[in-house]
C-alpha positions in Angstrom: -123.7 48.5 88.8 -121.6 46.3 90.6 -121.0 44.1 87.7 -120.2 47.0 85.5 -117.8 48.4 88.0 -116.2 45.1 88.4 -116.0 44.6 84.6 -114.7 48.1 84.2 -112.1 47.4 86.8 -111.1 44.2 85.3 -110.9 45.8 81.8 -108.9 48.6 83.3 -106.6 46.2 85.0 -106.1 44.2 81.8 -105.4 47.4 79.9 -103.0 48.4 82.5 -101.3 45.0 82.4 -101.0 45.1 78.7 -99.8 48.6 78.7 -97.3 47.8 81.4 -96.2 44.7 79.4 -95.6 46.8 76.3 -93.9 49.5 78.3 -91.7 46.9 80.0 -90.9 45.3 76.7 -90.0 48.6 75.2 -87.6 49.4 78.2 -86.1 45.9 78.0 -85.5 46.2 74.3 -83.9 49.6 74.9 -81.7 48.3 77.7 -80.8 45.2 75.6 -79.9 47.5 72.7 -77.8 49.6 75.1 -76.1 46.5 76.5 -75.4 45.2 73.0 -73.9 48.6 72.1 -71.8 48.6 75.3 -70.6 45.1 74.7 -69.7 45.8 71.1 -67.7 48.9 72.3 -65.9 46.7 75.0 -65.2 44.1 72.4 -64.0 46.7 70.0 -61.7 48.3 72.7 -60.5 44.8 73.7 -59.7 44.0 70.1 -57.8 47.3 69.8 -55.9 46.7 73.1 -55.2 43.1 72.1 -53.9 44.4 68.8 -51.7 46.9 70.6 -50.4 44.3 73.0 -49.7 41.9 70.1 -47.7 44.6 68.3 -45.8 45.4 71.5 -45.1 41.7 72.1 -43.9 41.3 68.6 -41.6 44.3 69.0 -40.2 42.9 72.2 -39.8 39.5 70.7 -38.0 41.0 67.7 -35.7 43.0 70.0 -34.9 39.9 72.1 -34.3 37.9 69.0 -32.0 40.6 67.7 -30.1 40.9 71.0 -29.8 37.1 71.2 -28.6 36.9 67.7 -26.1 39.7 68.4 -24.8 37.8 71.5 -24.6 34.5 69.6 -22.8 36.2 66.7 -20.3 37.8 69.2 -19.7 34.5 71.0 -19.2 32.7 67.7 -16.8 35.4 66.6 -14.8 35.0 69.9 -14.8 31.3 69.6 -13.6 31.5 66.0 -10.8 33.9 67.2 -9.9 31.5 70.0 -9.8 28.6 67.6 -7.7 30.6 65.3 -5.3 31.5 68.2 -5.1 27.8 69.2 -4.4 26.8 65.7 -1.6 29.4 65.5 -0.1 28.1 68.8 -0.3 24.6 67.6 1.4 25.6 64.4 4.2 27.4 66.4 4.5 24.4 68.7 4.8 22.1 65.8 7.5 24.3 64.3 9.3 24.3 67.7 9.1 20.5 67.9 10.4 20.3 64.4 13.3 22.6 65.3 14.0 20.6 68.6 13.9 17.4 66.6 16.4 18.8 64.2 18.6 20.1 67.1 18.4 16.7 68.8 19.4 15.0 65.6 22.4 17.3 65.3 23.3 16.8 69.0 23.0 13.0 68.6 25.3 13.2 65.7 27.7 15.4 67.6 27.7 13.1 70.6 28.3 10.1 68.4 31.3 11.8 66.8 32.6 12.8 70.3 32.1 9.2 71.5 34.1 8.0 68.6 36.8 10.5 69.4 36.8 9.5 73.1 37.0 5.9 72.2 40.0 6.7 70.0 41.5 8.8 72.7 41.0 6.1 75.4 42.6 3.6 73.2 45.5 6.1 72.7 45.7 6.6 76.5 45.8 2.9 77.2 48.6 2.6 74.7 50.5 5.5 76.4 49.9 4.0 79.8 51.4 0.7 78.6 54.3 2.6 77.2 54.7 4.5 80.5 54.7 1.3 82.4 57.3 -0.1 80.1 59.4 3.0 80.5 59.0 3.0 84.3 60.0 -0.7 84.4 63.0 0.2 82.1 63.9 3.2 84.3 63.6 1.0 87.4 65.9 -1.6 86.0 68.2 1.2 84.9 68.1 2.7 88.4 68.7 -0.6 90.0 71.7 -1.2 87.7 73.0 2.3 88.4 72.3 2.2 92.2 73.5 -1.4 92.3 70.5 -2.3 94.6 67.1 -3.9 94.1 63.7 -2.3 94.9 63.6 -4.1 98.3 67.0 -2.8 99.2 66.0 0.7 98.2 62.9 0.4 100.2 64.9 -0.8 103.2 67.3 2.0 102.9 64.5 4.5 102.6 62.9 3.0 105.8 66.3 3.3 107.5 66.6 7.0 106.5 63.0 7.6 107.6 63.7 5.9 110.9 66.7 8.1 111.4 64.7 11.2 110.6 61.9 10.1 113.0 64.5 9.4 115.6 65.9 12.9 115.2 62.4 14.4 115.4 61.7 12.3 118.5 64.9 13.6 120.0 63.8 17.1 119.2 60.4 16.4 120.7 62.0 14.9 123.8 64.1 18.0 124.2 61.1 20.2 123.8 59.2 18.1 126.4 62.2 18.4 128.7 62.1 22.2 128.3 58.4 22.2 129.0 58.9 20.1 132.1 61.5 22.6 133.2 59.0 25.4 132.6 56.4 23.4 134.6 58.9 22.8 137.3 59.7 26.5 137.4 56.0 27.3 137.7 55.4 24.7 140.4 58.5 26.0 142.2 57.0 29.5 142.1 53.7 28.1 143.5 55.6 26.4 146.3 57.5 29.6 147.0 54.3 31.5 147.2 52.8 29.0 149.6 55.9 29.1 151.7 55.7 32.9 151.8 52.1 32.6 153.0 53.3 30.3 155.8 56.3 32.3 156.9 57.3 35.6 155.1 54.8 37.3 152.7 51.8 36.4 150.6 50.8 36.7 147.0 48.0 39.2 147.8 47.7 41.8 150.5 44.2 40.7 151.6 45.7 37.4 152.8 48.4 39.0 155.1 46.8 42.2 156.5 43.6 43.2 158.2 42.5 46.8 158.7 40.8 48.0 161.9 38.9 51.3 161.6 39.2 53.8 164.4 36.5 56.4 165.5 39.2 59.1 165.4 43.0 59.6 165.2 43.3 60.2 168.9 42.7 56.5 169.4 46.0 55.7 167.8 47.9 57.3 170.8 45.8 55.2 173.3 46.6 52.1 171.4 50.3 52.9 171.4 50.1 53.7 175.2 52.7 55.2 177.4 56.2 54.5 176.0 54.5 52.0 173.6 53.5 49.5 176.3 50.0 48.9 174.9 51.2 48.1 171.4 53.9 45.9 172.7 51.4 43.9 174.8 49.1 43.5 171.8 51.9 42.3 169.5 53.3 39.9 172.1 49.9 38.4 173.0 48.5 38.1 169.4 51.8 37.5 167.5 50.8 40.2 165.0 52.5 43.4 163.9 50.5 46.6 164.4 51.2 49.2 161.7 50.2 52.7 162.9 51.1 55.2 160.2 49.6 58.3 158.6 46.5 56.4 157.3 43.6 58.4 158.8 41.4 56.5 161.3 42.9 53.1 160.6 45.3 50.6 162.1 46.8 47.7 160.0 47.4 44.2 161.5 50.0 42.3 159.6 50.8 38.6 159.9 50.8 35.3 158.1 48.6 33.3 160.5 45.0 34.1 159.5 43.5 32.8 162.7 45.8 34.8 164.9 45.3 37.9 162.8 41.5 37.5 163.1 41.9 37.1 167.0 44.0 40.3 167.0 41.3 42.1 165.0 38.5 41.0 167.3 40.5 42.0 170.4 41.4 45.4 169.0 37.7 46.1 168.0 36.6 45.2 171.6 39.3 47.4 173.2 38.3 50.3 171.0 34.6 49.9 171.9 35.4 49.5 175.6 37.8 52.4 175.7 39.9 50.8 178.5 43.3 50.1 176.9 46.1 48.9 179.2 48.2 45.7 179.3 46.0 44.0 181.9 42.8 44.7 179.9 44.6 43.7 176.7 45.5 40.3 178.1 42.0 39.7 179.3 40.4 40.7 176.0 42.8 38.7 173.9 42.1 35.6 176.0 38.4 36.1 175.6 38.7 36.7 171.8 40.8 33.5 171.6 38.0 31.5 173.2 35.4 33.1 171.0 37.5 32.3 168.0 37.6 28.7 169.0 33.9 28.6 169.2 33.5 30.4 165.9 36.0 27.9 164.2 34.0 25.0 165.5 30.7 26.5 164.3 32.1 27.1 160.9 33.3 23.5 160.7 29.9 22.2 161.8 28.1 24.3 159.3 30.3 22.9 156.5 29.7 19.2 157.4 26.0 19.9 158.0 25.8 21.5 154.5 27.3 18.4 153.0 25.4 15.9 155.1 28.6 14.3 156.5 28.4 12.8 160.0 30.7 11.0 162.6 33.6 13.4 162.0 36.0 13.8 165.0 35.4 17.1 167.0 39.1 18.0 166.7 38.9 17.4 162.9 35.8 19.7 162.7 37.8 22.5 164.4 40.8 22.0 162.0 38.3 22.1 159.2 36.9 25.4 160.4 40.4 26.9 160.3 40.3 26.6 156.5 37.8 29.4 156.5 40.7 31.8 157.3 43.1 30.3 154.8 43.4 31.3 151.1 45.2 29.8 148.1 45.8 32.1 145.1 43.0 34.3 146.5 40.6 31.4 146.8 39.0 30.6 150.2 40.2 27.1 151.0 37.1 26.0 152.9 34.8 27.2 150.1 37.0 25.4 147.7 36.9 22.2 149.7 33.0 22.4 150.0 32.9 22.9 146.2 35.2 20.0 145.6 33.1 17.8 147.9 29.9 18.7 146.1 31.3 18.0 142.6 33.0 14.8 143.8 29.6 13.6 145.2 28.0 14.3 141.8 30.7 12.5 139.9 30.6 9.5 142.3 26.8 9.3 141.9 27.2 9.2 138.1 29.9 6.4 138.4 28.0 4.4 141.0 30.5 5.0 143.8 29.8 5.9 147.5 28.6 9.5 147.3 29.0 10.2 151.1 32.5 8.9 151.1 33.4 10.9 148.0 32.0 14.1 149.7 34.1 13.3 152.9 37.2 12.8 150.9 36.6 16.0 148.9 36.0 18.0 152.0 39.2 16.8 153.7 41.5 16.7 150.7 43.1 20.1 151.6 42.8 19.7 155.5 46.6 20.0 155.7 46.5 23.7 154.7 44.9 24.5 158.1 48.1 23.6 159.9 50.8 24.1 157.3 52.0 27.3 158.9 52.5 25.5 162.2 53.8 22.0 161.1 56.7 21.2 158.8 55.9 19.5 155.5 53.6 20.0 152.5 49.9 20.3 153.1 49.5 16.8 151.4 51.8 15.2 154.0 50.2 17.1 156.9 46.7 16.3 155.7 47.4 12.5 155.3 49.0 12.5 158.8 46.0 14.2 160.3 43.6 11.8 158.6 45.5 8.8 159.9 45.7 10.3 163.4 41.9 10.6 163.5 41.3 7.2 161.9 39.7 8.3 158.7 38.9 5.6 156.1 41.8 4.4 153.9 40.0 5.9 150.8 40.1 9.4 152.4 43.8 9.0 153.3 44.6 7.9 149.8 42.7 10.8 148.3 44.6 13.4 150.5 47.9 11.8 149.6 47.4 11.5 145.9 45.2 14.5 144.9 48.3 16.4 143.7 49.9 13.4 142.0 52.5 12.9 144.7 51.6 9.2 144.9 49.5 7.1 142.5 45.8 7.0 143.3 44.6 3.6 144.5 40.9 4.1 144.5 38.3 5.5 142.0 37.2 8.1 144.6 40.7 9.5 144.8 40.7 10.0 141.0 37.2 11.6 141.3 38.4 14.1 143.9 41.5 14.9 141.9 39.3 15.8 138.9 36.9 17.8 141.1 39.9 19.7 142.6 41.2 20.5 139.2 37.8 21.7 138.0 37.3 23.9 141.1 40.7 25.4 140.8 40.8 26.0 137.1 37.3 27.4 136.5 37.3 31.1 135.4 37.3 33.5 138.3 38.1 30.9 141.0 41.6 32.1 141.5 43.6 35.2 140.9 43.3 35.3 137.1 40.9 38.0 136.0 38.0 37.3 133.7 39.3 39.8 131.2 42.7 38.1 131.1 41.0 34.7 130.8 38.9 35.8 127.8 41.9 37.4 126.1 43.8 34.1 126.5 40.9 32.1 124.9 40.7 34.6 122.1 44.5 34.4 121.5 44.3 30.6 121.4 41.5 30.6 118.8 43.3 33.4 116.8 46.5 31.4 116.6 44.6 28.3 115.4 42.6 30.2 112.8 45.7 31.8 111.4 46.7 28.5 109.7 45.4 27.7 106.2 42.8 24.9 105.9 41.3 25.6 109.4 37.5 25.8 109.3 36.9 26.6 112.9 38.6 26.4 116.3 37.2 26.2 119.9 39.0 26.9 123.1 37.6 24.6 125.8 38.4 23.3 129.3 39.0 26.8 130.6 41.7 27.3 127.9 43.5 24.0 128.6 42.5 22.5 125.3 42.1 23.9 121.8 40.0 21.8 119.2 40.6 22.6 115.6 38.1 21.6 112.9 39.9 21.5 109.4 38.6 21.4 105.9 38.9 17.7 104.8 39.4 18.7 101.1 42.4 20.8 102.0 44.0 18.9 105.0 44.7 15.2 104.8 45.5 12.9 107.8 49.3 13.5 107.5 48.8 17.3 107.2 46.5 17.2 110.3 49.3 15.7 112.4 51.7 18.4 111.1 49.1 21.1 111.8 48.7 20.0 115.4 52.5 20.2 115.8 52.7 23.7 114.1 49.9 25.1 116.3 51.6 23.7 119.4 54.9 25.4 118.5 53.2 28.7 117.8 51.3 28.6 121.1 54.5 27.9 122.9 56.3 30.8 121.2 53.6 33.4 121.5 51.7 32.8 124.7 52.2 32.6 128.4 49.9 30.1 130.1 49.7 27.9 133.2 50.0 24.1 132.9 49.5 22.4 129.5 47.4 23.1 126.5 46.1 20.1 124.5 45.9 20.7 120.7 43.3 18.4 119.0 42.9 18.5 115.2 39.6 17.1 113.9 39.2 16.0 110.3 35.9 14.6 109.1 34.5 13.8 105.7 30.8 13.3 105.2 28.9 11.9 102.2 25.2 12.6 102.2 22.5 11.6 99.8 18.7 11.8 100.0 16.4 9.0 98.7 13.4 10.5 96.9 
């Protein structure tokens, strides 16, 4: 039983294995068939897709080829057009060159003919010049025969006539200079008269001769006059000033020509008005006190001046005299300020010329020292100043400067000339003295206007505060001889049409320039 069972089992197992094998084989063949079918379908679809892509690629390639072909054809067309245009331009240029060549040929021919004509004309001119020289020589011989004199004799006679003419013109110029000197003498005389008036009678400006004292009220006028006028008489006798009490409200005028005494009187009257006690005894006391204060003030002003300029070892009395210049004016210009200004400018000029700066400042400061005492001492301020300098043993250079700064005596030193120049600069500058700025500008404009009115004048400049006019002329219109005549004509017109102090120098400038640039 066991054996049969086992055999049966084995047979069953074998049958199962065989059946399973055939079943598996059947399934495998079925799957293989399905796989083959699927693969064929994929291949078929791939072929279809590849065919589609191939067609699309061909279409795109055809489109690109068409576009490229179109672009190339357009570029070729444009290049052909450009080449055609260039050919046209070259043809035109060639035509133009042909025309220019023909024109140049014609011009060359014309120039050759002109050159031939010029050569013939030049030859003709040379012949005419030779004939003209012969005619001139013949005329000269004829003139010599008619005039009965040779060329040298004629030249000598012409020179004699020219000399006589120049002598006549020189005489006219001398006469004109004499008239100018008379005018200058008149002006200087008027200046001397004005200075004399300041010393004794009247002044050129009211500020230099009067001082105004303001009062708190008009009742103070009666107190200043006093009973029967005793107070005003005491004031006038002690100060040497005239008191003018008129209808001017709340003011008393002090009139006098000594600026120091006038300032003492003003100080005294101010103190009396503030104090309120006005009687002869008090007036005498106050005037004496003001006089002492004035002495101290004058000394302080002089010390400030020398300290400002750095000048030392000046005599104390000379310092006081110097301080008095603060109250002295000349043509409205403060003399002390003018002297300080001259000293500074003289120092600058001396430094530039290598001279003693300190000595130049000292001479400049003291050059008008005589004006401090010219109302008390007889003589001009130059003589008084030189005498003061010698009295206080100032250096010879200072004395020479004081004596020569107005040209009364020739200058012996360079510093004297420097101070004279500085004095002229300080006095003549615009605004320094009584001449107004508006009048000064009008005078300069009138100078330039007169110069510009002549033909051939390019530009004119008034310089040196109106003491010189420089005229620049056009060299193509004015030669050297005409420049001299122009200077004389401008001078005459200025003399006839203008009023001016001193002299005006007329300078005519003629310049010719030739300029080239190397490249």
